[in-house]
N, C-alpha and C positions, 0 to 999 in steps of 0.2 A: 781546856780540851776543845771547847766550841770554837775558840779563836783559831786554833790550829786547823780544824776541819774547814772553817770558812776560808782560810788562806789556801788550803789545798784545793778547795773548789774553785777559787779564783785562778789558781795556777792551771787547773785543768781546762777552765774556759779559755784562758790565754793560749794554752798549747793547742786546743782545738782550733782556735782562730788562726794560729800560725800554720798549722797543718793544712787547713783549708786554703789559705792564701798560697802556700807552697804548691798545693795540688793545681790550683788555677794557673800559676806561673809555669809549672811543669808541662801542662798540656799545651799552653801557647808556645813555649820554647820548643817542645817536641815537634810541633807542626812546622815551626820555622826551620829547625835543623834538618827536617826531612827533605826540604827543598833548597837548603842553603848551599851556595857554591863551595866545593871542596868537602865540607863535612857531610853533605847530603848525597854525595856520589855513590853509585852502586858498588864501587871498589872498597868503600869503607865498611868494615864489619859492623854488624848490628850491635855487638857489645861495646864497640868503641863509640858508636853513636849514642847509646844509652849513657855511657860515661860522660860524654860531652853534654848531653841534656841535663844530667844531674849537676855537672860543674856549672853550667850556665844558670841553673835554678838556684844553686847555692849563692851565686853572685847577685842575681836580680831580685830574688824573693825578699831579702832583708831591706832592700831599697823601697819596694812597693808594698810591703806587708802592712804597714800602718794604714795606708790609704785603703787597701783592700779590706782591712778589718773594720774600718769605720764606714766606708761607702760601698763595700763589695756585696755581692749577692749572697743569699743564704745557701747552705750546702744542698746541692741537687744535681741531677744529671744534665739538665738543660744548660746551665752556665758553663759546664765543661765542654759541651758541644759548641757553644758560642766561642769559647777560647780556641778550640781547634780550627774553626772557620777563620777566625782572625789571624791565627798563626800561619795558616795556609796562604792567606792573602799576602802577608808580609814576606813569606818565603818565596812565593811566586814572583813578587816584584824583583827580588834579587836574582832569581833564576833567569828572568827575562834578559838580564844583561849578559849572561853567558850565551843565551840564544842569539843575542846580537853579534857576539864574536863568531859563533858558528855560521850565522847567515852571511856575515862579511867574508868569512873564509870560503864559503860555497860560491859566492859571487866571484871572488878573486880566482878560485880554482877554475871556474868555467872560462873566465876571461884570459887566463894564461895557459889553458890546456893542461892543467895539472890535476884535474878532477879525479882521475883514476889511478894516480900514483899511490902505491901501497894501500889500495882499497881493501877493506875488510880486516885490516890489522888491528883496529880498535874494537871494543865491545859493541859500540854503536857505529853503523856505517857512516862515514864522513870522509871528506878529503884529508890528505896528509896535512894540508895547511890548517884545517880545522883542528886536528890533534895538536899541532904546534900552538895555535892561538889559545886553545882551551887550557892546555897545561900551563902555558906561560901566564895567562890571565889569572888562573887560580893561584899560582905561585906568587904573583905580584900582589894579589888581593890579600892573601894570608900574610905575606911579608909586610904589607902596609897596615896590619892590625885589623883584619876583618873580624876576628873574634871579639875585639873590644868594641868595634863599631856596631856589631850585631847586638851585643848586650845593651849598648846605648839605644839602639833602635827599638828594642823590646821595651825598655823603660819609657822611652818617649811615646810609644804606642798607647800606653795606658791613659795618657792625657787626651787622646783623640778617640781611641776605641776603648771605652771603659770595660772592665772585666765583667764577664757574664752576659754581656749583651751581644746582639747580632748586628753586624754592619748593615746599614741601609743598602738595599740591593741596587737602587738607582745610583746612589753616590758611588758605591763600589764599582759599578759598571762604568761610570764616567771616568773614574780614576784609573781603572784598568785599561780602558781604551786610550786614555792619554799617555799612559806609560808604554803601552804597545807601540803607539805612534812614535814616542820618543826613542825607544830602543831600535825600531826599524830604521828610523832616520839616522841614528848613530851607526847602524850596520852599513847603510848605503854610503854614509860619509867616509867610513873607514875604507870601503872598497873603491871609492871614486877614483883615486889615482891609477889603479890598475885598469879599471874600465876605460878611462879616458886614453891611457897609453895603448891599450889593446885596440881601441877603435881607430886611433890615429895610425897605428902600425898596419892594421888591416886595410885601411883606406890607401895607404902608401903601396901595399902589395897589390891592391886592385889596379892602381894607376900603372905600376910596373908591368902587370900582366897585360894590360891594354896596349902598352907601348911595345912589349916584347912577348907576343903570344907563344913563341917557340920555347921560351924559358919556363921550366917547371917550377913555378913560383911556390907552390905548396910544399914541394920537397925542400926548398931552401928556407921558406918562411916559417914553417912550423917549428923546427929546432931552434931557430933564432928567437921566436916568440917565447918558447919555454925558457931559454937561457936569459932573455931579457926579463922575464917574469921572476925568475929566481934571483937575479941581480937586484931588481927593484924590491923584492921581498926582503932581501938581506938589509937593504938600506932603510926601508920604510917601516919594518916591523917594530923597532923600538919606539918610533914616533906614534904609530897607531896604537900600541899598547898603552903608551902614556896618556893619549887622548881618552881611551876607554877607561883607564883607571881613574882619571879625573871625573869623568861622567858618573862612574859607579860611586865614587866618594861623595859627589854632590847629591846623589840619590840617598845614600845612607845618612847624610847630614840632615836632609829634609825630604823624607820619603813621600810626604803628602802635599808637596808643593803644587801639584796639579789638581788637588782636590777642590771641587767647586764649593 
């Protein structure tokens, strides 16, 4: 009888450790999913998000449970708060790549005079090109296995950001600034063909206006600029989205590459 009780006590201790490890993973993944492209959007119902968090937890927890049981923190509220902070950092890194698409779309819209087309049709005010890029980027990321890469990202994060601890503020700030710089550079790179084409076109219109002052250049040039912008958009969008997807995939493969 004593042997059975000792075995039951050992099983209870094991179950308690597994539940605590699962709770740590659940909090970190919940914060990641809250900001994750696609899954964390406002259009996704809260119940679906909860189901996704539980599914991710069921995948990640068995992989890291042994390490968390041996080296993890003791049950308390402070480690859970640290996991939430870590998850928000990881999710914010992925969200910045969507902001890069939106920034590129805003620049393109201003350069091609398409900034007010279908304004207000989306839940968040943004140009029509922004809606196009955002939906296409999320669809491409999910089709390329974003859910798998996100699970790998969370597993990888435990080797750099241990469970229960808080990221160093200075290191996190340097990493975040580097990632912001990278994503804004990506946005300007994506929008560069449209900005250059618009600048050259407007310079040409200025030269024509100087040579022929009586010609209403703006009446002729504005529709032609919009048409040229749409034509360039149709040709360049697949290339731009491919470049963005490669940059996003490189980040998911090594999210802390810019960490000092």
